[in-house]
N, C-alpha and C positions, 0 to 999 in steps of 0.2 A: 205279497205275503209268501213266506217260505213254508213248505210242508215237509214232513219227514215220514218215511215209511221204513219198516224193518222187515227184512225177508231172510229166511233161513236158507243156507246153502251147505254143501258138503265141506266148505272151508270155514264156516261160521256164519254169524248173522251180519248182514250188510245193511247199513243205513243209507237210504236213498234220499237225497235232499233236492228240492227243486220247487218250481212254481209253474204257472200256466205257460211261462216262456220256455221251459225245458228243464232238463236234469242239470243240476249244478255240481253234484258230487255223489259218488258211490264209494263208501269206505267201510272197512271192517269195523264192527262195533262190539262193545261188551254188553249191549242191551239184549233183552229177550226179543225173539220174533213176536210180532203182534198182528192181530187182525187189522186189515187196512181200513182206516177211517172212512166213513161214508162221504165226507166232503173232500176227499183226496183228489187232486187233479188227475185226469185220465193219463197223462204222460207218466206220472209216478206209478200208477197201477200197471201201465204197460211195461215199465221198467222192471217191476217186481216179477211180472209174468215172464218177460223175456229172459231175465236172469235164471229163473227156474228152468226154462226151456233150454238155455245154454248148458247148464250143468247136467241136464238129462240127455244131452247130445241130440236135441231136437231143433236146435237153432245154431246157425253158423254166422249170421249177420244180425246186428241190432238195427232196428228201425225206430229211432227215437229222436225227438227234438232235444238238442243240447244247448245249454246256456253257459257260454264262456265269457260273459260280460265281465269286464274288469281285469281280465288276464292280459299279460303282455302280448303284443302282436306276434312276436317270435314264438312264444309258447303255443299260441293258437295255430301258427303255421306248422309247428312240429306235430301237434295233436291231430291236425288235419292229415298229415302224412301217416300217422299211426292208423288212422281210420282206413287207409288204402291197403294196409297189409292184409292179405287174404287169411282166412281161418286156416289154421294148421301150418302156416308158413312163418318164417322169421326173416328179419333183416337186421342190419347192423347200424350202430350209431353213425358210423362214417357214411354209410349209404344214404341215410336220411339227410345228413349234412350236405352231401353231394347234390341230392335232389333239390335242396333249398339254395343251392348256388355257391356254397362256401365249404369246401372239404375241411377247412380248419376249425369249423364250429362243432366238432364232435362233442366237446365238453358241454357246450351250450345246449346241444340236443339232449345230452344226459341229464342236465339240470331241468330242462323242460319235462322230460320223462318223470323225473323225481317229483315234480310239482303237478303232475297230472291229477286232477281231482276226481276224475270219473273212471275209477278202476274197472277193469274187464271190458266195459263197453267201449272205452277208448283204449285199445289193447297195447299198452306200453309193455306188457309182459312178452310181447312178440319181438322185442328188440334185444339182441344179444351182441356180444363182442364180435369184432371182425374175425377173430380166430375160432369162433364157435362156442366160446365159453359163456356160461350164464353170468351176468353181472347186474348189479344194482337194481334190485326191486324193493320198493318201500315196505313190502310185507315180508321180505326175506326170500332167499333163493329157493327155499323148500316150496313155498306157495307158487313162485314163478314156474318151477319145474312141474308142479301138479297141474297148473293151467296149460302149459305146453303139452304135457302128457295127455290131458283130456282131449286136446285138439289134434294131436298127432302122436298116438301111442307108439307107432313104428320108429319114430326118431327120438322120442324123449322118454320112453319107459325106463324105469329103473331095472337094471339087470338083477336077476335073482342069483342065488348061489347054486352051484351044482351039487354041493354036498351039505 
């Protein structure tokens, strides 16, 4: 049985979907944040708590069971690589393709990123272009920049005006 939890963050309300097997998705939602139901599996409760800690800068790693069942094997391999990117750091699509053994699979890595169902927890926002430009985030580059700024304000903060 799938369960849903809604938690409020500085970026909006996220819907967390999953079961006893683990988290299946974390996505922005237009729903209101709600009190967590009493019958909610612990893994969904933990996800809501850990997301709040992440946005409060109290958590740099997530410790949750994830359920990628049904996803293509290549996508799962890419998502596993995303989980290896340290908090506050970035890597490129081509670097992930290299780690997976085929430097020519940059576009396939990008496609797997685009199809990542578990936003923030599986940190696809930490993948940027080889030249350092921000590219391709399903919630838009503004949110990608905000997540990177949260994790590493020295490298990703927006510059202010002198006048």
